[in-house]
C-alpha positions in Angstrom: 60.4 17.0 46.8 61.8 18.2 43.5 62.0 14.6 42.2 58.4 14.0 43.2 57.4 17.2 41.3 59.2 16.1 38.2 57.7 12.6 38.4 54.2 14.2 38.8 54.8 16.4 35.7 55.9 13.4 33.7 52.8 11.5 34.8 50.5 14.3 33.8 52.2 14.6 30.4 51.9 10.8 29.9 48.1 10.9 30.7 47.7 13.9 28.3 49.5 12.0 25.5 47.3 8.9 26.1 44.2 10.9 26.0 45.3 12.6 22.8 45.8 9.4 21.0 42.7 7.9 22.4 40.7 10.8 21.0 42.5 10.5 17.7 41.7 6.8 17.3 38.1 6.8 18.6 35.8 7.3 15.7 32.0 7.4 15.3 30.7 4.1 13.9 28.9 4.9 10.7 27.5 1.5 10.0 25.3 -1.2 11.4 25.8 -5.0 11.0 22.9 -7.3 10.5 23.3 -11.1 10.5 21.4 -14.2 11.2 20.4 -17.7 10.4 17.1 -19.3 9.2 16.1 -22.9 9.9 13.9 -24.8 7.3 14.2 -22.0 4.8 14.1 -22.3 1.0 14.4 -18.5 0.3 17.6 -17.3 -1.4 17.8 -13.9 0.2 16.2 -11.5 2.8 15.2 -8.0 1.9 15.6 -4.9 4.1 13.1 -2.2 3.1 13.0 1.3 4.5 12.9 4.9 3.6 14.6 5.2 0.2 16.4 1.9 0.9 15.9 -1.6 -0.4 18.7 -4.0 0.2 18.8 -7.6 -0.8 21.0 -9.8 1.4 22.0 -13.2 0.1 21.5 -16.3 2.2 24.3 -18.9 2.4 23.2 -22.1 0.6 25.2 -24.3 3.0 24.1 -23.1 6.5 21.2 -20.7 5.7 23.1 -17.8 7.3 23.2 -14.2 6.1 25.2 -11.1 7.0 25.7 -7.5 5.7 27.1 -4.2 6.7 24.7 -1.2 6.3 25.7 2.4 6.1 22.5 4.1 7.4 21.6 7.8 7.1 20.1 7.6 10.6 18.1 5.4 13.0 14.9 4.0 11.5 12.3 1.2 11.4 12.7 -1.3 8.5 10.7 -4.2 7.1 12.8 -7.3 7.0 11.3 -9.8 4.5 11.9 -13.5 4.3 9.9 -14.6 1.3 6.3 -13.9 2.2 7.1 -13.4 5.9 8.3 -10.1 7.4 9.2 -8.5 10.7 9.5 -4.9 11.6 12.9 -4.1 13.0 14.7 -1.0 14.2 18.4 -0.3 13.3 20.9 2.5 13.9 24.6 2.8 13.1 26.6 1.0 15.8 24.1 -1.9 16.1 25.3 -5.5 15.6 22.0 -7.3 15.4 21.7 -11.0 15.0 18.5 -12.7 14.1 17.5 -16.4 14.2 14.2 -18.0 13.3 12.6 -21.2 12.1 10.6 -20.3 9.0 8.1 -23.0 9.6 6.9 -21.1 12.7 8.5 -17.7 12.2 6.5 -15.6 14.6 7.1 -17.9 17.6 10.7 -18.6 16.9 12.3 -15.3 15.9 15.0 -14.3 18.4 17.4 -11.3 18.5 20.8 -10.9 20.1 23.6 -8.3 20.1 23.4 -4.6 20.1 19.9 -3.4 19.4 18.3 -6.7 20.5 16.1 -5.3 23.3 14.4 -2.8 21.0 13.6 -5.5 18.5 12.4 -8.0 21.1 10.0 -5.3 22.1 8.8 -4.8 18.5 8.1 -8.6 18.3 6.2 -8.6 21.6 4.2 -5.6 20.3 3.3 -7.5 17.1 1.9 -10.4 19.2 0.1 -7.9 21.4 -1.5 -6.3 18.4 -2.7 -9.6 17.0 -4.2 -10.6 20.4 -6.0 -7.3 21.0 -7.2 -6.1 17.6 -10.3 -7.7 16.1 -10.4 -8.7 12.4 -10.7 -5.7 10.1 -14.4 -6.3 9.1 -15.3 -6.5 12.8 -13.1 -3.6 13.9 -14.4 -1.2 11.2 -18.0 -2.2 11.7 -17.9 -0.9 15.3 -19.5 2.5 16.2 -17.1 5.4 16.7 -16.7 5.2 20.5 -16.2 1.4 20.6 -13.7 1.7 17.7 -11.7 4.4 19.5 -11.8 2.4 22.8 -10.1 -0.6 21.2 -7.4 1.7 19.7 -6.8 3.2 23.1 -6.6 -0.2 24.8 -4.0 -1.3 22.2 -1.9 1.9 22.6 -1.9 1.6 26.4 -1.0 -2.1 26.2 1.9 -1.3 23.9 3.1 1.5 26.2 3.2 -1.0 29.1 5.3 -3.4 27.0 7.7 -0.5 26.1 8.0 0.5 29.8 8.8 -3.1 30.8 11.4 -3.7 28.0 14.3 -2.1 29.9 15.4 -0.1 26.8 18.1 2.5 27.5 17.9 4.3 24.1 15.8 7.4 25.0 15.6 8.5 21.4 14.0 5.2 20.4 11.6 5.4 23.4 10.5 8.9 22.3 10.1 7.9 18.7 8.1 4.8 19.5 5.7 6.7 21.8 5.0 9.0 18.9 4.7 6.0 16.6 2.1 4.4 18.8 0.0 7.5 18.6 0.5 7.7 14.8 -0.7 4.0 14.5 -4.0 4.9 16.2 -4.3 8.0 13.9 -3.7 5.9 10.8 -6.6 3.5 11.8 -8.8 6.5 12.6 -8.0 8.1 9.2 -9.3 5.0 7.4 -12.4 4.6 9.6 -14.9 6.6 7.6 -14.4 4.8 4.3 -13.9 1.4 5.9 -17.0 1.7 8.1 -19.0 2.6 5.0 -17.9 -0.5 3.3 -18.1 -3.1 6.1 -21.3 -1.7 7.7 -23.0 -1.2 4.3 -23.6 2.5 5.0 -22.4 4.3 1.9 -23.5 7.7 3.2 -21.8 7.4 6.6 -19.7 10.3 7.8 -17.7 10.5 11.1 -18.9 13.0 13.7 -17.1 16.3 14.2 -15.6 15.1 17.5 -14.2 11.8 16.1 -10.7 13.0 15.4 -8.6 14.2 18.4 -7.3 17.8 18.3 -3.6 16.7 18.1 -4.5 14.8 14.9 -6.4 17.7 13.4 -3.5 20.0 14.0 -0.8 17.8 12.4 1.1 19.6 9.7 3.3 16.7 8.4 6.5 18.8 8.1 8.8 16.7 10.2 11.3 15.4 7.7 13.4 13.5 10.3 10.4 11.4 11.5 9.2 10.9 7.9 12.5 9.2 7.1 12.4 7.0 10.3 8.9 5.5 10.4 6.6 4.1 7.8 3.6 4.7 10.0 4.2 8.5 9.9 4.8 8.3 6.1 1.6 6.4 5.6 -0.4 8.7 7.8 1.0 11.8 6.1 0.3 10.4 2.6 -3.2 9.2 3.4 -4.3 12.4 5.2 -3.0 14.6 2.4 -4.4 12.4 -0.4 -7.8 12.4 1.3 -7.8 16.2 1.3 -6.7 16.3 -2.4 -9.3 13.8 -3.5 -12.0 15.8 -1.8 -10.9 18.8 -3.8 -10.8 16.8 -7.0 -14.4 15.5 -6.5 -15.9 12.2 -7.6 -16.3 13.1 -11.3 -13.0 12.8 -13.3 -14.6 14.9 -16.1 -14.7 17.9 -13.7 -11.3 17.4 -12.1 -8.8 20.3 -12.7 -5.1 20.9 -11.9 -6.2 23.6 -9.4 -7.0 20.9 -6.9 -3.3 20.1 -6.7 -2.3 23.5 -5.3 -2.1 22.0 -1.8 1.1 20.2 -3.0 2.9 23.6 -3.0 2.6 23.8 0.8 4.3 20.4 1.5 7.5 21.0 3.3 9.0 17.5 2.9 10.3 16.9 -0.7 10.1 13.1 -0.3 6.5 13.4 0.8 5.6 15.6 -2.2 7.2 13.1 -4.5 5.3 10.2 -2.9 2.0 12.1 -3.3 2.7 12.9 -6.9 3.4 9.2 -7.7 0.2 8.1 -6.0 -1.9 10.7 -7.8 -0.4 9.8 -11.2 -2.0 6.3 -11.0 -5.4 8.0 -10.6 -5.2 11.1 -12.7 -3.1 9.9 -15.7 -6.1 7.9 -16.7 -8.3 7.6 -19.8 -11.3 8.8 -17.8 -9.6 12.1 -16.9 -11.1 14.8 -19.1 -8.2 17.3 -18.5 -5.6 14.6 -19.0 -3.1 16.8 -20.9 -3.1 19.5 -18.2 -2.5 16.9 -15.5 0.3 15.3 -17.5 2.0 18.7 -18.0 1.8 19.3 -14.3 3.3 16.0 -13.3 6.1 16.2 -15.9 7.0 19.7 -14.6 7.2 18.4 -11.0 9.0 15.1 -11.7 12.8 15.2 -11.3 13.9 11.6 -12.1 14.3 10.8 -15.7 13.2 7.2 -14.9 10.0 8.5 -13.3 9.4 10.7 -16.3 9.7 7.8 -18.7 7.2 5.8 -16.7 4.9 8.8 -16.7 5.1 9.2 -20.5 4.3 5.5 -21.0 1.3 5.8 -18.6 0.1 8.9 -20.5 0.4 7.2 -23.9 -1.6 4.2 -22.6 -4.3 6.5 -21.3 -4.6 8.4 -24.6 -5.0 5.1 -26.3 -8.0 4.2 -24.1 -9.8 7.5 -24.0 -13.5 7.8 -25.0 -14.1 7.3 -28.7 -11.0 5.2 -29.3 -11.4 1.6 -30.7 -11.7 -0.9 -27.9 -9.1 -3.6 -27.5 -10.5 -7.0 -28.5 -10.9 -10.4 -26.9 -11.1 -13.4 -29.2 -12.6 -16.9 -28.6 -13.1 -16.8 -24.9 -14.7 -19.8 -23.4 -18.5 -19.3 -22.8 -20.1 -20.9 -19.8 -23.1 -21.8 -21.9 -20.9 -23.6 -24.4 -18.7 -22.6 -27.4 -16.6 -19.5 -27.6 -17.3 -15.8 -27.8 -15.4 -12.8 -29.1 -16.1 -9.1 -28.5 -16.8 -8.6 -32.2 -19.7 -11.1 -31.9 -21.5 -8.4 -29.7 -21.1 -5.5 -32.2 -24.3 -3.5 -32.6 -25.0 -3.4 -28.9 -23.6 -1.5 -25.9 -21.3 -3.9 -23.9 -20.7 -3.6 -20.2 -17.8 -5.8 -19.2 -17.1 -6.9 -15.6 -13.5 -8.3 -15.2 -13.6 -10.4 -12.1 -12.4 -13.7 -10.5 -13.9 -16.3 -8.1 -11.3 -15.5 -5.5 -12.0 -11.8 -5.4 -14.1 -10.7 -2.5 -15.0 -7.2 -3.8 -15.9 -8.8 -7.1 -18.4 -11.1 -5.4 -19.8 -8.2 -3.3 -20.8 -6.5 -6.6 -22.8 -9.5 -7.9 -26.2 -8.6 -6.3 -25.9 -5.0 -7.7 -24.9 -6.4 -11.1 -28.0 -8.7 -11.1 -30.2 -5.7 -10.3 -28.8 -3.6 -13.2 -29.1 -6.6 -15.6 -32.7 -7.0 -14.6 -33.5 -3.3 -15.1 -31.9 -3.4 -18.6 -33.2 -6.8 -19.7 -34.2 -6.7 -23.4 -32.4 -3.3 -23.8 -29.7 -2.7 -26.4 -26.9 -3.8 -24.0 -25.0 -7.0 -23.2 -23.6 -7.6 -19.8 -20.4 -9.6 -20.1 -18.6 -11.0 -17.0 -15.0 -12.1 -17.9 -13.2 -14.2 -15.3 -9.5 -14.0 -15.0 -9.3 -17.2 -13.0 -6.3 -19.5 -13.8 -6.8 -22.7 -15.8 -6.4 -24.7 -12.6 -9.5 -23.0 -11.2 -11.6 -23.7 -14.2 -14.0 -26.0 -12.4 -14.4 -23.5 -9.6 -15.4 -20.8 -12.1 -17.9 -23.2 -13.7 -19.4 -24.1 -10.4 -19.7 -20.6 -9.0 -21.4 -19.3 -12.1 -23.9 -22.1 -11.7 -24.3 -21.9 -7.9 -24.8 -18.1 -7.9 -27.1 -18.2 -11.0 -25.0 -15.5 -12.7 -26.7 -13.9 -15.7 -25.4 -12.2 -18.8 -22.6 -13.6 -20.9 -20.2 -15.5 -18.6 -16.7 -15.9 -20.2 -13.3 -17.2 -19.1 -10.2 -15.2 -20.2 -7.7 -17.2 -22.2 -4.6 -16.4 -20.0 -5.9 -15.2 -16.6 -4.5 -11.9 -15.6 -2.0 -12.0 -18.5 -4.7 -12.2 -21.2 -4.1 -9.7 -24.0 -7.4 -7.9 -23.4 -6.6 -7.4 -19.7 -3.1 -6.1 -20.5 -4.4 -3.9 -23.4 -6.8 -2.2 -21.0 -4.0 -1.8 -18.4 -6.1 -3.4 -15.7 -4.2 -3.2 -12.4 -6.9 -4.5 -10.1 -10.3 -6.1 -10.0 -13.2 -5.8 -10.2 -12.8 -3.6 -13.2 -15.6 -2.4 -15.5 -15.5 -1.3 -19.1 -18.3 0.2 -21.3 -18.2 0.0 -25.1 -20.6 1.5 -27.6 -22.4 -0.4 -30.5 -19.6 0.5 -32.9 -17.0 -1.1 -30.8 -15.5 2.2 -29.4 -14.7 2.9 -25.8 -17.2 4.9 -23.8 -15.3 4.3 -20.5 -12.2 2.3 -19.9 -12.9 2.5 -16.1 -16.7 2.6 -15.9 -18.7 2.9 -12.6 -19.3 -0.4 -10.8 -22.9 -1.7 -10.5 -23.3 -0.6 -6.9 -22.4 3.0 -8.0 -25.5 5.2 -8.8 -23.4 6.9 -11.5 -23.7 3.8 -13.6 -27.4 4.2 -14.1 -26.9 7.9 -14.6 -24.5 7.1 -17.4 -26.9 4.6 -19.0 -29.7 7.1 -18.9 -27.5 9.8 -20.4 -26.7 7.3 -23.3 -30.5 6.6 -23.6 -29.8 2.8 -23.4 
């Protein structure tokens, strides 16, 4: 009996020792492994893009394989980009995710295996489901409020069914994805008013008081953990807050004041505040902003990164150079559709309204009827209407034909180096259509003038007594 007791004590001691060493050697895995292989690919790398992360992973030239170890701050959604193609994936530390695809038919051939595969298979199925159920944007945003909301609800319910059927064991992912599906609907709803105005040609349209659900209206955007995990929540937070700020700023940049930015002080997520600041800089550090110096001082005081400060200073200096009363940048010897060449200096003595556009630009073409109306109204007045195309040289014939087919009036010019033309660069034009108004002495009136469809353009012309 005594021997049995000794043996039992030894056994208990041995088990205790084994458990001790087991606990000592077992460590939390603080990395994820992503690997894969692409067929028929000519890209040299894949990019993984997420919250404060952008990682480029080289592709092996011999067998088109790739692999990398990622030390993640936490689980999150990422965009995985293969050239112009991308997929949304979900990763957390401990995953070993393998991806294969044929780039000639990426959507139908992408496959996942390894730890984390079921979650990403669901995300791929969700993407297909979205494409099947959601109408094209013009059709979707032209719908009335109830029909629009019905489609969003149908999509959300269909995605929830896919999630339920995916046999995913990760309860944290399931909870996050359910929230994410709701945020996706909210994001579309937040864009509805502006998009419906555009696609339904109802510039005065406003959503009804009951359009937004109460759980959207009550969102405070103070969940830093979710902000770091999902781009949908980040976009929703940025868009909702920017919408509020722009309403306070108003439509007239000459009346905008720094007081409209007081709402930024209430933002609880530092990264969100920084993202909002960067977005506002593109709008407010502008030559059309009357209180430019005040906004610049505010942004400098609230910008921590020296690199971001340098960018801000450069943007500010460009804006000062293009403010009202400054000499306009010049274009020289642009091809004229009617023959010969035209320079901006040839038009000295008249006001000059310049439309920077291209034949491939849908919003540019949408402005043509309004531009024709303005030209007709101011025919024989002291103003020249100049349309400067930034089409590439290979599209020269397309430009010639469109000007003829659409019977475009005014002075029709082709820029000498497309979007890289010195005039376009000097005016720091980031997108088209873009409009500029110059006085008879060749000085800038507005480096970002109202577009023809905007009633403020005629108001400006009347103020100038053109």
